[in-house]
Steps between C-alpha positions, in 0.01 A plus 500: 500500500411263784528634850557308819260515794490836672630509852272647764619781721498257792722249322738781399518623858576149619778458245649832601485405868667166430775671301557744787510211751747311285724807509527487879817326614448294813811503719658177610492610864317751716432571863121468490290316240131591505276238337195685369480854364153594614405754769674341798799384297569847360485652845723233652755541222503877527555526875764224486689688228463832686658323799805432288432152366549388141150384407352306205131437443393194302144531369305244299288752306642693207505821706538572870206650682234388253274358772472847649320619186202276569444610860199709592347463153806666355499783757712324768334514845838529667401532866209533743479779753390244762861383511628840619517608859549304825241227437520361144221274375683171553169309487489549124782248463487119518808499730435810714749423777788434259422809291485711820839362610658573162352841445443662839263788577454757229681297239294673228697816564831316447380362168368835387830663594677260266256577217540872560874448475434355153328829406142368518202718599173340615142584592237340721162380379206326670568221747843639577636382166819678392578529130777671306398856424502416131262206567726298271681187619766577240608798715581267788688257280705769331620666819587163656702391198675836479604491867624141468713597201638806678605271785691281256267199503546262202146433377500178300151409375414200277700275732317221678677362807517121479700413809637644824769318697773580749869449424833562662523840332140611557157452344486355149196630312439328169284670240377453143406757239129522424289627214692429178789305353691822445427619854719493809729205553512258794754529777582480870544790733690470829369726781576557865132517588172436320160671531198304380251761383268305269221249546519139394823422682417145608732345243787728583478454875411132523867393504561748781245333725261797516124439514253677270125541518341412164427791270138586420334806345335749736364851455308382197146455374290209622318250287160453661137435419182654644378286789137527386572476129253773387764747384654539156858612573572525128239773467666690787855475363690820586236631740644649821336547840605623843427228754573353838642152425531212747695178458322207662617145568250254640285795597772676702628841389873495421544851367306816412595771249324810374566647154449438133420168337507425129264244347656268241356203306716262704422657838623803691797738481597837647716605796254364757509158337880512460535543877257217573692272258786484754275286720244350259492125433274293272161461660517827690222756455537869408195693627442847358285775650430724202350765729839547677353420840196726479235442762260253342181663624619835361582343164154341484333834585698675224389242245138543616535883475620457141179318410667162522809589300843402637681745271569741790680227699648264241662528159190458279683248278593290804148528639361374171740207498410408855126526490379610160172684546480393865689781677424371846659164413802677349554702816481198730759315285720809497532488879676164485599392150705183525758333276672163543875511436660240275853648499714782368417643160765619252785395737753623248383851577527469878675797657689288753617141528462373855765258615878498514769441757360445848574806709595300810826418321612865485629753751259795493776744591698426182284263291797262500435127485562369850671178386656611171773763536505774241146440369230766532142531374248780445176583320314215336777251575359480852156372593358841573194649330247765586171659397460746216574865561878534479588251774683251277725762339566652842636160609710484181660837566574441870613139475729597212658770715563257787634213290714718273677679786562179689631322189748780435617484862557127473689542173722768647612256769694299237877525484493622138246727331363375172521852356874500563575158341 
């Protein structure tokens, strides 16, 4: 008897998620519509609902919160300790003054208080990185979804928003079902206020007169080639090294990071490189010190003491790739190993997309659009990005708190509550 093709576990899971999404009834009206069901969107929706608003989340993916699962290599680096206390590390953001105005001193404590209210425990690792105690991003997603549902939020995934416009009776949010013919249907939701909580909002906001910075991948690997050529990156694929890395442009140093780098056939990866990718442009140079800043005379004496071997200072495999049998040459190259950047590598795997709505258009006290009443933005919808280490998720949590509370307050000022209609 002939059998049809077997479905993979992934395809079955997708079908089940689409079926569940299709079973969600999207109301015709609500107080607050949140566009985007990622980290910031879930927080904004939850606090708005807890303030008494009727809230609906429209999410393009087949499940809400899926982007959280990919953060921190699946462990979810949810915060950095440098954001706690009276002097948070604003300099880690591209818009430090705006972030400071939105978040205020010690904003990390506010965000952690919200996560604790979800029932989440966390632990600190090196570099001030805070992770869920389970070290599983799924823990963060599950507690966020559970709290949103307890608050009465309607979570409607597999709905892509296609238009946002104002009308006499409120905001008209048009959406289409995504994923399958039998999936969710199209429709229009009328809301008293709207929170933009997803990247890629240029098309939705163009008719509203809001300006967007173009989106580009950051916090990603860099495609680059050895400046001197005498290095087979393919042979070093997967090799890791602790380094001091500098980003140079026309000989001037733009940034310096210390940490781990990962060699790949196309160039360089690792957290250090991810951070440099926020500033790197084609033609820039990444200079690596494989001795981590060791005094050069000391390094040379150690090699001489080892009978000419660099194995006590450098990874022997890297030393061989740099100088072969000539250990002295390998050491000298290791002090300042240079690569010329050609652009981002594997942009589809970038942890953050830089770009979004220009922050000058929003009130930092509420994250409301200054010239568009009833419109708010948070998370990746705004042109805010930061270095690795929990800073981007910290912005998502805090900006979601600010926008969600303000959106609920605006909705409550209406003469009729959507939940009572």
